[in-house]
C-alpha positions, 0 to 999 in steps of 0.5 A, a space after each residue: 664666190 668660192 675661193 681658188 685652191 691655191 688660196 686654201 690653207 692646209 692649216 686647220 683653223 678653229 670654227 669662226 664662232 670660236 675664233 678669238 678676235 682681238 678686242 681692237 678689231 672686233 665689231 662689238 654690237 652694243 647691247 642696249 641696257 635694260 631701262 631701270 626706274 631707280 638708281 642701283 646704289 639708292 635701291 641697295 641703300 633702301 633695301 638695307 634700310 628696310 632690313 633695318 626697319 623690320 628688325 629694329 622698328 617692326 619687330 619690337 612692335 609686332 612682338 608687343 602687339 601681334 598682327 591681326 593675321 599671320 598672313 595678309 592677302 588679296 581676295 585672289 590670294 595674292 600675298 601682301 608684303 608688310 611694306 613696299 618701296 622703290 626697291 620692290 620696283 627695281 626690276 620694273 620695265 618703265 614701258 609696262 607703265 607707259 603714259 595715258 593714251 599710249 601703249 600698253 594703256 596701263 594708265 588709261 585708254 585716253 590721254 585726258 581721261 576724266 579731265 576731258 569728260 566724265 565716264 558715262 553714267 548708266 543706271 540699269 533700267 528694265 522692269 515690268 512692261 515696255 511702258 513701265 521701263 520707258 517711263 523709268 528711262 525718261 525719269 533717269 535722263 531727267 535726273 542726269 543719267 547720260 546713257 540708257 541701260 536696258 535689262 530684259 526679263 528671263 523669258 526674253 533672255 532664254 528666247 521665249 515669248 511672254 505667252 510661252 508656258 516656260 515664261 509663267 511667273 517670270 514676265 517683267 520680273 527681272 527686266 522688261 518684257 519684250 516679245 515683238 517689235 511692237 514692244 520695242 516701239 513702246 520701250 523707246 517711244 519719245 526717245 531720239 535714238 540718234 541722241 542717246 547711246 543705249 546698252 542692252 544686256 541680252 545674250 542668247 537672243 541678242 541678235 533679235 533684240 539688236 534687229 528690233 532696235 534697228 527697226 525701231 530706229 528706222 521707224 524714227 527715220 534714223 539709219 542704223 549707221 547713226 546708232 550708238 551703243 552696246 549689246 552685251 552678246 557675250 555667249 562664252 561667259 553665258 556657258 561659263 557663268 550665267 547659264 542663259 543659252 538657247 543653242 550649244 557653244 559653237 553655233 552661239 559663237 557663230 551668231 556673235 561673229 555674224 553680229 560683229 561682222 555686220 556691225 563692222 560693215 554697217 554700224 560704225 558707232 555700235 559695239 557688237 559685243 561687250 565681253 563680260 567678266 561681270 557675270 563670271 565674278 558674280 558666279 564666284 570667280 576671284 578677281 584674277 579668274 574674272 580677268 583671265 577668263 574674260 580676256 580669254 573669251 575676248 581672244 576667242 572671239 578675235 580668233 573666230 573673226 580672223 578665221 572668218 577672214 576679217 581684218 583685225 583692225 577693222 573690227 577690234 576697235 569696236 570690241 568692248 568689255 564689262 567688269 565687276 567691281 568688288 570689295 577688295 579696293 586696290 585689287 579691283 583697281 589693279 585688275 582694270 590696269 592689268 586688263 588694259 596691259 594684257 589686252 594691248 600686248 595680246 592684240 599687238 603680239 598675237 594678232 598683229 594689230 597695227 591700229 592703236 584703237 585695236 589694242 585699247 581695252 574700253 570698258 563698262 563697269 558695274 558694282 558687285 551685285 553679289 556683295 549686296 546684303 539683305 541684312 542692314 540694306 543701307 550698308 549697301 550704299 557704302 559698299 557701292 560707293 567704295 566699289 564705284 570709286 575703285 572703278 573710277 580710279 581704275 579708269 572705267 569709261 562707263 559705270 552702273 552703280 547698284 541700288 541698296 534694295 537690289 538684293 530684294 527686288 528691282 530698284 525703286 526710283 528713290 533707291 536708283 536715284 541714290 545710286 546715280 547720286 553716288 556716281 555724281 558725288 564722285 564725279 563732281 565733289 571728290 576731286 579724283 577726276 582732276 588727274 589722269 591715273 591718280 594711283 599710277 606709280 603707287 608701289 602697292 598698286 603697281 605691285 598688284 597690277 603686276 601680280 594680277 597680270 601674272 595670274 591671268 596670263 597663267 590661266 590664259 596659257 592653260 586655256 591655250 594649251 587646251 585648244 582655246 576658250 571654246 574647247 575649255 568651255 566645252 570641257 568645263 574648265 572655267 566652270 570648275 575653277 569658278 565653282 571651287 573659288 565660290 566654295 572657298 569663299 562661302 566656307 570662309 564666310 560660314 567659318 567666320 574667316 571672312 567677315 561681312 558686316 551685318 551678316 556674320 559681323 556686327 549683326 543687328 536683331 532689328 529688321 529695317 523694312 524698306 520700300 520694294 518695287 513690286 511687279 503687278 501680275 497684270 503685266 503678264 496678261 497685257 503682254 500675252 494680249 499684245 502678242 495676240 494682237 500683233 499676230 492677228 494684224 501681221 501677215 503670216 505669209 511674210 513671217 513664214 517667208 522671213 523665218 524660212 530665210 533665217 533657217 536657210 542662213 542657219 544651215 548655210 554660211 550667210 550672215 544671220 543679221 539680214 534675215 533676222 532683221 527682215 523677220 522682226 520687221 515682219 513682226 516675227 516674235 523673239 520666240 519664233 526666231 529663237 525656235 528656228 535656232 533650236 530647230 537647226 542646232 538643238 537646245 543646249 543642256 549642260 552636263 553635270 560637274 562634280 
């Protein structure tokens, strides 16, 4: 209320903000002290002790016996100090570490982690005909595998049927050949799909594969709501790294969002996308780039779902991730921990997620295929074991271990058994499962976790400034960064600055032959004959009507899952559905990058 004129003083007073108030009368708002991990006096004493150590202990030693390198750094270029102590953690915020199962999930998404149950042990299976892979599935389940993991051949990944001219020489070679629902029926014959979780590594034609899986389950009497598993379905990383696409980026992402929306409504146990850093790393990215570009992809999918009108807490709990696990042991562990922390903060602060499950980064991991060598292939067993241990110490929820022969061909039964036993040895004999986050609090691991977080956030900021990850992909920003990293790595190998056992260090003139899995050429002919039989027996009118509905949905805004599901149930082929996509949106070709 305004004061009357007689109460107004003629004396000029200082603005309230500058007026001095006696301390006794001031209302001082107590500022909460920033939490500290360590006592200040003890930290100062430790700093002085480290200074003394460097001068009196380290100095004389390095003067007499120089270090192997002038500078030590991780594979991502993070400088590594000679020693780390509590003094290096003096400014750390305890909240950034947290406790297992609680925000920001640095120490794991579950409070019990492997004390509750082991990670899911998956072994990639998929080669030759659907019958060949079905037999491998059953063999691996009998050997203790706890989840099916399906690789598809190149024609299926690129949206072509086995009888297409583009498929010649590739049918069944890199994964299982599938073209129709009949192939899926054979692939999962005798496997109760409500009793297993299935992972399918397929992207550009993922919507067709998921619909075929649903249709097979329904033939078994299992509703889609009972199905559990993951379909990779990460198209952004395809444009960044793996280069297996059908249509341009924006319609590709539209299909991904359609699948996320459909699964959120009808398949509560299914992960509609596995946001994949694995292929980004295999293309030559550093761990920090893998971390950054993968999380940026995840942010992009969430943004598109929110634009669709979806509530973040309705779909985000079913997003999953997939990381590579390379050779730099501690950096890889730090990458997992930083990924969980960044994702939790992004989901809470950028997207306003309220459900803790929306902030949890749950992940599958796979040991680094690109690290395997053709030279001295048995060394690959050791590489895989160390990488698998890093994944477990990093807190993965699911793991695939590569086989020693995968640098030559798809794995034999003996090789894949050794790879599975590697996981089982870590789980049952190493003891690392007995405490949650065994390396939490390690000065070095926490330092690397912080550094990885800083590097990744720097990349994410640059992508945001460009207008988001879809625009960045269209401008080929991630592709350029990865290309430069891959070039640096290869140059270091060729110059001998980076040593790889058996390749440019400790080489052997002896060539140890190993047994290889060979795919019989008759697989191609059998697949072509099966497609022809399906086309003879199906109703072409039903197929044409169903494909027309797929085209109408592509040209409009209706969710694509229902018409594609109708099409595959009518035995439309994977290639026929993909051809509709090509007809409406055009076939994508990437421009040159120099």
